[in-house]
N, C-alpha and C positions, 0 to 999 in steps of 0.2 A: 504494500500500500504506500509506503514511504517513497519507493522508487517511482510509482505511478504519479504521486503528487509532485515529486521533483521534476519528472518529465513534463507534466502539465505546466509547471511553473516556467520552465525554460521555453516551452512552446509559446506560452503567452507572452513572455518577455521578448521573444524573437518577433512575434507579430506586432507588438507595440513599437519595437525598434524600427521595423520596416515602415510602419505607418508614419512614424515620426520623420524618417528620412524622406518618405514620399511627400509629406506635407511641406518639409523644408524645400524640396526640389520644386514643388508647385509654387511655393511662395517666391522662390528665386526667379522662376519663369515668369510669374505674374509681374514681379518688379521690373524685370528686363523688358517685358512687353509694354508695361506702362511707361517706362522711361523712353522706349523707342517711339511710342505714340506721342508722348509729350514733346520729344525732340522734333518730330515731324510737324506737330502743330505750331511750334514756335518758329520753325524754319520758314514757313510760307506766310508771307504778309497778307493780311485780310483787310487792311485799312483801305477803303474805297477811295480815299483822298490821294492815294499813290497810284491810281490807275492812269496810264499814259493816254495822251490825246493822239488820235489818228488824223492824218496818215503819219507813218513812222518808218524810217529806213532810207533807202536810196531811191528816191522818187524818179530818177531819170535813167534807171537801168535799161529801159527799152531803147534808149538812144546811145548806149555805150557799145559801139561796133568796132572801134579801132584799138590798137595797142595803146596809143597815147591817151585816149579817153578813158580806158579801163584803168590804167596805171594812175592817172590823175585822180580818179574816184577812190581807188583803194588807198592812196596816200593822202587823201584829203583830211587834214588834221581836225578841221571843224566837225566833219562827219564822225571821225573816230571819237572825238570828245562827246558828241551827242550820244553815241552808243554807250560809252563809258558812264554817261550821266544816269544810266539805268540803276547805278549804285550796286555793283556786284560786291557785296560786303559780307556775305555769309558763306562760310565753307560748308561743303557737303561731303559726307562720308560715302564711300563707293557703294555700300550696301543699303543706303537709305532709299534710293530710288530704284525700284524693280518693276519691270513690265513683262508680261508674257510675250513671247516672240510673235510678231505680227508681220503681215505683208508690208514691205516698203517702209519699215520703221527702223531708223538708225539710232542705236543706243550709244551714248557716250562712254559707257563703262565697259568697254570691251577689253580683251587681253592686251590691246595695243596701248592702252592708257596706263602709264606707270604712275601709281599714286604717290610715289616718293618724290617725283619731280614735277608732276603735273598737278596744278591746283584747280579744283572744280568749285565754282561759286555760283550762288543764286542771287539774282538782283532783287532789291527791295521793291522797285517799281515794277508793275505788272500790267497785263492787259485784261480788262473786264469784258466779258461776253455773256450777258444774261446770267444764268445760274452757274456759269463756268468762270474760272480764273486761269489765265494763261501766263506762266512764269518763264522768264528768260534765265537759262543756265549757261554759264560761260566756262569753257575749258581753256586755261591759260597755259601757254607754252613757256616753260622755265628752263629748257634744256640748253639751247644753243645761244641764248641771248642774255645779256646782263639784266635788262629790264623785261620782266614778263609781259606778254601781250596776249590778247584774246585770239586764240586760234579757231575756236568753234563756238557757236551759240546754238542752243537747242530751245525750241519753244515747247513747253510742257503744259498740257491741258489737264486741269484738275476740277473735281467737284466734291464738296463735302470731305476734303482732305484725302480723296482717293485719286490716284493717277488714272487718266483715261487714255492718253496718247501722247506722242512726242514726235517732233519733226526738226531735223537739222536745217537751220535757215541761214547760217553764216559760216564761211570757211576762209581762213587766211593761212594756207599751208605753203611754206617756203622750203623747197627741197634743195638738192645739190645741183651745182653747175647752172644755176639760174632757173631751173625748172620750178614751176609753182602751179598751184591750183587755188582758185578763189570761187566763192559763192557769195553774191550780194543779194539782199532781200529788200522788199518793200511791202508794208501792210497798209492797204488803203482804207478809206473811211467806211467801206462796206465789209471790212475784215477779210478781204481777199488777199492772200499771201502770194506775192510774185517772187520767184527765185530765178537767178541767172548764173550759170556756171561758166567760168573762164579757165582755160588751160594754156599755160605757157610751157611749150616743149621745144624740141629742136626744129619744129615746123616753121616759125617759132610760136605762133599764136593760133588758138582754135576757139572759136565762139560756139559753145554748145547750145542746143535748143533750150529755150526758156520754158518754165513750167509754172502753173498756178495751182493753189490749194485753197479750199474753203473749210470752214468749221461746220460739221454736220450737227443736227439737233442732238445727236448722241455724244457730242463733245470730241469726236474723232476728226482727224484731218483726212480730206479726200481731194483727189485731183479735180480741178475746176475747169470746165469747158464753157466757152462763150455761147455756143449754140446747141440746141437740142436736135436730135435726129441721128442719121447715120454719120459715122466719123471714121476717117482712115488717114493714116500717114505711113511713113516708112517703118514705124515701130509697133503699130497697133491698129486694130480695127474693131468696131462694135457699135453699139447704140448708146446715145447720151440722152438722159432724162433728168430734168431739173438740174442741169449743169453737172451731172455726175454719171459715172458708168452704170449701166443697167443691163442685166441679162448676160448673154454669151459674148465673150471677147476672145480675140486671138492676138497674142503679143509676141514680138520677136525681140529678145533682149539678152544681154550678157548676164550670166547666172553665176553668182559667187558660191552657190551650193554644189556646183558641178566640179568634182575633183578630177582634173585631167590625168592625174597619175593612175587613176582607176580605169581610165578610158584612153589608152595610148593611141587608139585609132582616130581620136578626135583632135582636130587642129586648133579648135577654139572652144570657148565656154558658152557659146550662144545656144539658147533653147527656144523651141516652138511651144508656146504655152496656150492651152485651151482653158480659159478662166471663166468664172461666173461671178457677177456682182448683184447685190440687192441694196438699193438706196446708197450706192457709192462704196459699199463695203464688200470685201471678199465673202463668198458664201459657197457652200457645197464642196464638191470635189474638183480640184485643179489637176490637170494632166500636163506634165512637163516632158516633151519629146526632144530628141536631139535635132537641132536645126541644121540642115544641110544647105550650104550656099557657096557660090563661087565668088572670087574676089577680083577686082580690077588690078592687073599687074602693075600699072603705073602709079595709081593712087592708093592701092591697098584697101579701098572701100568695097563693101559687099555689093554684089549685083542683085538688086531686088528681085528681078525676074527669075532668078535661078533658085529661089528659096523653096525648100521642100521639107515636109515633116518626116523625121527619122524615127528611130525606135523609142519606145517609152522608157524614160530613165527613172522618174519617181513621181509620186502624187502627194498632194497636200489637201487636207480636209479642214474647212473653216466653218465657224458658227458665229454669227454676229460680229464678223470681222476679226475674230481671234483664231489663230492657228491651233487646231486640236491635235493633228497627227501628220507626220511626214513619213512616207514609206518608199524606200528605194527598191528597184527591181534588178 
């Protein structure tokens, strides 16, 4: 009987001990979660007095067509001071902003960002859009230059302290041997975001196609088209409704998910995409095929008339604009 009582005592002691440890662990987890939420709340300014006035950005980007005009805009000190006046004064931890992987969303916190040398800051001034707040996040380059400068700016859409979407709107990347890539932006009074990419290479200058984005009622960013109806250019074709993509689309684009090491027979990373959109957002199953095309021997540009759909490489499944599954074949 004494042995049984002793066994019961030790069993009871063990259970109480485990319960105590579990309670401490849960308390620690709760404290960390509360601290994380509190930090997130204090990070994002909610004072409507700090909402910026539109238009904002580089209002003349549609007229920047030559090397001299682009360089003059990029080096315009008054415009740089205007961007810096957004007050990038709060540091961000790399794990504080997390989003699910979505179509055409560029996250600033990739493996290419070295947190020891790159500073990531959020601006106090922000953009008010109905029930959404759009914050400017700057990535400062501190590696090659004595004075850190803003290399990237992301516009982040939030509602009730929850991240909805993000879009890179500014780039000032200065590479080796004079090579450089730039993206300038403008946000007009109707909240339409215009982006223009410029590339300085050995060519020596390449003006890339401009693009426009709008903020959907869901708070997400979507490509903006001026006219509804059928649309077609060298990179895509489909139907536009309410200035956004709707229904079935075919797109021909370079694909960073295609690992050429796994496909030694492929000479480039272009894919033939059969996509579907609903209210401007990806939906359903997307099929990515290898894009077969010939190139002009003199210019290196693809010959549009030679494009053909090759073998199926992988599929993506979307729901409400969010990528749910990617499956390779």
